[in-house]
N, C-alpha and C positions, 0 to 999 in steps of 0.2 A: 504494500500500500504506500503510495507516494505522498499522500497528504491526508489530513484529517477531513472526514466527510461529515461527521455528526457534530452538531453544536447545540447544547441545551443550556438555556438561561432560565433559572427559576423565577417565578413571578412572586414578588414580595407580598402581594395581597392574597395569595393562595395558601391554604393549609399544606403542611408537609405531604399529607396523603394525596392531595390534588396535584402537587408538583411531581410526586412520584408516578402517578398515573400518566401524566403528560410525558414523562421520560419513557415509560413503557410503550406508549403509543408511537413515539418517535422511533424507538429502536425496533419495534415490531415491523416497520417498513424499511429497515436498513438492508443494504447489500452485504454488510459484514456478517459472516457465517451463513449467508443466504437466509437471513432471518425472515424475509417475506414468506418463504416457503416452510421454514423449519420451526418458527418460534413456538408454535403450539405443541410441538413434539418434545418429549423429555429426553431424547437422545439425538444429538446433532452430529452429522458428518462434517468435520472441520476441513482438514487438508492432509497433505502428505509431508512428512519430513524429508529433507533432501537425502537422496540416496536410498530411500525406502519405498517399496511399492505398496505398503500397507497404509490404511487411512487412520488419521487421528479422530477420535470421537469425544464429544463432550457429553457426559452422562450426568444428569442433574438428580442424582440419587442422594439419600441422606448419608450422614457420616457413618451410621451403623451399617447401612447396606454396603457402602463402599468398603468398609472394613472386612466384609466377607465376600467381596468381589461379586456382589449382586447388583443388577441394574435397577432394582426396585426394593422398597418403595421410593418414590420421588420426593423431593422436598415439598413441604406443604405450602398452600397458598395462604396469604399473598406473597410470601417470601420467594416462592418459585419464580413468579414473573419478574420480581425485582432482581433476582440473581441473574436471570437470562438477560434482562435489559442492561444491567451493570456490566456483565461480561462483554456484551457487544460494545458498549460505550468505551470501556477501558481498553478493549482490543483496538479500537480506532484511535484512542488518544495516547495509550501507553501499551503498545503491542508487545506480546511475548511470543516466542516460538513454540514452547510447550505449555499447555494450559493446566497441567495437573495441579500445581501448587496454588494457582489462583482459584481453581474450582474447589480445592480442599479448604481454602480459607472460607468460602461461602458455606460449605458444609458445616464447618466448625461454628460459624456465626449463627446459622439456623439452630444447631444443637444447643448453643449457649442461650438463645432466646427461649427455647423450650424449657431449659433447665431453670431459668429464672421465672417461669410461669408467665411469660409475656406473649405466649402464642407465637405464631410465625409472622410477627408483625415487624417489618423492617424499620419503621419509624420509631419503634420502642428501643432501638439500640442505644446504649449509653456506655460510659466507661466500664461499669461493672460487667456488662454483657461482653464487651470486647476482651476484658481480662479473663473471663470464663472461657471465651473462644480460644485464647492463647493457651490456657491450661489444658483444654481438650486436645489441642494440637500437640502439646508437650507429651501428653499421655499416649497419643495415637501414633506418633511418628518418631523416628530416630532424631537425635538432636539437630543435625544439619538441616533436615527437612522441616522440622518444627520451626526452626529459626526463619527459614524462607517463607513458610506459611504465615508466620507472624508478621513478616515484612509485607506480605500481600494484605493482611488484615489492616495494617497501618494505611496502605494505599486506599483500601476500600473505605475506611473510616474518614479519611480526608476527602475522598470523593463525595461521600454522603453529607459531610459537613458543608462542603463548598456548594452543593446543590440544594441545601436547606431541607434535606430529608430528616436530619437530626440536629440537635443543638449540643455543642460541646464548648465548655468555657475556654479550652485551649486544645491545641492539636494533641491527639492521643498518641502515646508511645507504648510499645509492647513490653519493654523492659527485659527481654531475653538477651543474655550475653552471647555473642557470636562464639560458637564452639570451635575448638581447634580441630581442623579437618586435614587429613593427609593429602587432600587435593590442593592445598595451598602451596604456592611456590616459594614461600618465605621461610618457614620454620625448618629447623634441622630435622625434626620428626617427619615433616612433609617430604623433604628431599630424600630422606632415607626410605620412606614408603614408596616414593616414585621409582627409586632404583630397584626395589624388589619386583616391580612390574615390567622392567626392561626385558627384552628377549635375551635368553641365554646364548652363550657361544654355540651350544648344540642346536638351538633353534635357528640361528642364522645359517649354520652349515646345512641344516635340513632344508630351509627355504631355498638356498642356493642349489642344492642337489635336486630338489623337485623342479626347480626352474629349468634345469638342463635335461631332466629325464622325463618330464611330463609328456604324455601323448593324448590322454583323454581330454576332451574339450574343457570340462570343468576344472581339471587340474591345471591346464594351460592358462585358463582365465585367472584362477586364483593366484598362481605363482607369478604371473606377469604383473598383476596389480600389486602384489607384495614387493616385487622388484622396483616398480615405479615409486612406491611409497618409501623405499629406502634411498631413492635418488634425491628426494626433497621431503621435508617434514610436512606432509599434507594429511588431511583427514580422509577417511575412506569415502565419505560422501562427495568430497571434492574430486577424488580420483574417478568415481563412478559417473561424474558429470563432465568428463573430458570430451572434447569434440574430435572428430576424425581428422581435422586439420590442426591438431594441437602442437605439432613440432614446429619450432621456430629456429631458423638458421641465423646465427648472430651476424650483425653488420656493425660497422663503425667500431666503437670501443669494445663491442662484444664479438668482433670478427673471430671466427674459429671456434666459438662457443656454441653449445646446444642449449636451447631453451624449450620449456614446455608451458603451454597455456593451461593454467589451472582455473577451475571454477571457484568463485569465492563462496564463503559461508560465514556465519556469525557476524554479519554486518560488513564484511570486507568484500571489495570488488574483485572481479576476475583479474588475474594477473599473470604475467610471464615470469617464470623463475629460471635463472640460469644455473645449469647443473655443474657440479665438479667435473673436471675433465675425465677423471677415471670412471665416472658413472655414465658418461654420454653413450658409449657403445651399448651398455646394458639397457638404458632407456630406449635407444633405437630398436634394439632387439625386442624388448617387451611390447613397445607400440606396434612393431611390425607383426608380432604374433597375434596381438589383439585385433588388428585390422584384418588379418587373414582369417582368423577364427570367426569373426563377426560378419564377414563378407556375405554369406548366404542370408543372414538376418537383415543386413543392410539392404540387400536386394528386395526383401519382403517389405521392409519399412518404406522404401521408395515406391513400391507398387501400391501399397495401401494409402500412402499420402496422395498419390495421383488418382487412385481408384478405391475410395473408402467404402464403397457399397458392393464391390465385386471381389469374389474369391480368387486368390492367386492359384493358378493351375500350373504345376511344374511340367517340364518338357515331357516326362515319361507318362503323363496323364492327359496330354492335350486332346486325345481322342474322346475324352469324356465331356469336353466342352459342348454345351448345347443339349446334353442329355436331360430329360425330364426326371428320370428315375435312376437311382444308383443302387446296385447290389452291394452286399457287404464286401465282396471282392473289389468292387470299384472304389468303395469308401477307403478300404485299406490302402489301395494304390494312391488315391488322392491325398490322403493324410500323411502316410508314412513311407510311400514308395515301395510297398511290399504287399503284393496280392495275396500272399499266404497267411497274412494276419487276419484271417476270417473271423475267428472267435473274438479277438480283441476288437475288431470293427463292430461286431454284433453287440458286444457289451457297451461299447462307446455310444452307439446309436440308440439302443433300446433302453439301457439302464442308466448310463451316465447323463446323456442328453435328453432322454425320454422323447424321442422323435416318434411320430405316428408312422406306422409302416403301411405299405401297400402290398397286398398278397398277389404274387405272380402266378402261383399254382399251389398245389397241396403241400409242397415242401419248401418253397422259396418265397422270400419277401424282399421288397426293395424299399428305398426311402427317397423322398423327393429331394432333388438337387437343391431346390430353393430352401428347404429346411436345413440341409447340411451347411449350405452357404451361410445361412443366418446364424447358426450356433457357432460356427468358426469365427465369423466376424465379431461375435460377442466376446471372443477371447482377446481382442485388441485391448491394450491398456485403457482404463477408464478415461485417462487424460489425453488419449491420442487426438492429434498427432504429436503431442508433447510428452516428454518423459515425466513419469510420476515424480512429484516433488520439485520440478523445475519448469515453470510455465514459459521459460524463454528458450529451452533446448528442444528442438525437434528430434523425434526418434530417428529420423533418417540422417541426422547430423551427429548422432551419439556413437561412441565406440562401444559402450556397455549394452550391446544388444546381442542376443543369441536366438537361434530358433527355439521354439517352445520345446522343453524337455532336453535340450542340448546339454544342460548341466546335470541331468540325471544319469545315474549309473545303471539304472534298471529299466527305464522307459525309453521307447523309441522317439526320436526327434520328429516333430511335425515339419513337413516340407512346405507347408502353406501358412505358417503362423510363427511370429517371433515374440520374445519377451524381453523386457528390460532387466538387466542384471541388478540385483538389489544387495544391500548390506547383509541381509539375512542369508542370501544364497552364498555369499563369500564365507561368512562366519560358520555356516553349517558344515563346511568342508573340514574345518579344524576340530569339530566335535565328534566324539564317539557316540553313536546311537545304537539301538538294539538291532537295526537293520544294516548298519554300515559302520566300518571303522573309520577313524579320522584319516586324513591324507597322510599324516606322519606315520601312522601305523601301517598303512598300505605300502608305503615306500620303505618301511623298516627303520625309521628314525626314532630315537629316544633321547632323553637327557643323558648326560654323561654317567649318571648313577644308575641308568637303566629304567628310570621311571618314565611315565608318559609325559609327552610335551603338552603343556597347557598354554595356549596361545590365543590372543585376540589381535585383530589388525591394528587397533589403536596403540599397541605396544611399539609399533614401528615409528609412529609419530613421536612418542615419548623418547625413544632412543635417538632419533635424529635431533630433537630439540636439545637433549642433555649433552650429547657428544659433539654435535656440530656447532651449536650455539653457545651453550653454557660452558663447555670445556674447550672449545676451540680446536677440535681435531676431528678426523673422520670417524663416522660410525662404521663404515664398511672398509675393512682392510683391503689393500690392493689385491686384485685377483680373485677374491672370494666368489663373485658372481660370474667371473670369466670361466669359460669351459676348461676344466682341468681335472685330470683323473687322480691326482695325488691328494686324496682326502686327508692324509696325515699332515701335509703341508698346510692345507686349508685350516685344519684344527689348530695348528700352531699360530697361524695368522690371526684367528679370531680371538684367541685368549687375551690379547693385549687390548681389545676394544670393549671388553665386558667387565663391569666393576666387580671387585672382589669384596664379599661381605666383610664388614668390620673395618 
């Protein structure tokens, strides 16, 4: 949002309840959170976080319901409509990326009103109710979260006072002391905690080994993004929003240098970052692999951008174009390029997509091409032609696209549909599940003591920050990500770039 849209000035001659109702009517017609359509619902679809394909939702449930992960019961009226209007107005004037703590503050405030036997009446809020809300937050959440919820309560109280919904002699303060958190960059304890989250030498060797050994599409994608995030301290959501033309050849003072265009986040603009000379070949190779892997999906994204209402038909299934009815053999060929996947196609059409069948004879059925086309087109990203979480990035311009199921180790890839690679898709490769070992286990890598490698992509950013910025030397020893068969030499090289406990 580039500028404030909503503006509410309370009328001095009106009672607080009347001013509050005027705010509710104003916000009910707002475009913020699509309020015109969603206001009367108690669960709102908000947006997508950058690099994620999942939606954020606002659920106006009570504090007790939220504590048990239930969507109901909802907050009571008239507090419910006040909370909705206030969240809309505050998002317009004081926007936040994640809404959880602000919504938690409203839940605590409603619970505090009820605890003081004031009903769910917003205009009954006073310092005692606000203090009770802070106490409820302190009991419900860990100290760091409680402190931030209390901060949101202060914002809400000031908003209510400024709009004359309540009367306070002076601005209310929550009184909670900021807890010491290991996420801080200042204290010795915080720095020590950050170092425990750095990737170990064994993890770096494993990532390098997987980068050079990977053949499966999912492994190539994951290892290539890890390599890129070791070239510069970037967040995974920034890497996933890189464009296909992200490579910049240096000119002038940067002649001979390689730069990468990175997408911005957390308020920062898109930027070009110049890479250390040693990392330039690795970045080129990683980008080259991602461009090659994503080429079929890029073709699909191009097709659907130009033909959003038409099903892509690959060369091997062109004879099906114009058919009114498709057999399960035809569907298998159209979707996955394999006519023998009859049983899978039958389950897909009848059970998964619940398509109506047309009986050909006593033993054979077919499905309408128009129905197959419709359900496949429904698989496009909800935000198409844009990438989920970035309304400025077209799918056809993104590197982070693969054919649907390309990242799966058990399902066949769709030849007619693509997906945007998400943060969850990357991180799932590093986790062991009941059905699949982690990428480290599959490639035979462990920590030096034989234990499983526990890794998340954000550790690479921490490592780059601490070693490149705070300590002034390279995170990646020379040659680690260059193709080399001498693992013993790689092991020796990595030891010097990983902190020794104590």
